[in-house]
N, C-alpha and C positions, 0 to 999 in steps of 0.2 A: 246168092239167091237161096232162100230157104226152101225146103221141100224137094231138093234135087234127088232124083232116083225114086221119087214116090209118085204114084198115080192115084188121083182121087176119082173113085167110081161111085156113082149113086146106085144103091140097090133098088131095083125095080119093084121088089117085093115089099120092103119096109120103107124105102125112100130115104134111108140113112146114108151118110157119106162114109165110105170105107176106104182106108188107106192100104194100098198094096205096095210092097217093097220091090226093088229091082228084079230079083229072081222071079217073082211071080208075074211082074209086068211083062217080062220077056216072053213068057208063055202066052200071054194075051196077044202079043204082036203077031204070033204065027197065024 
C-alpha cells in the first residue's frame, strides 16, 4: 500500500492537503 507512514492533514487555514512524515505524525498522536 502506498502512503505508508504518511498522514494527510487538511490545513484549516488554506484548505490544502499537507503530507506529514512518520516522525511528525508521532508527535500528533500525543
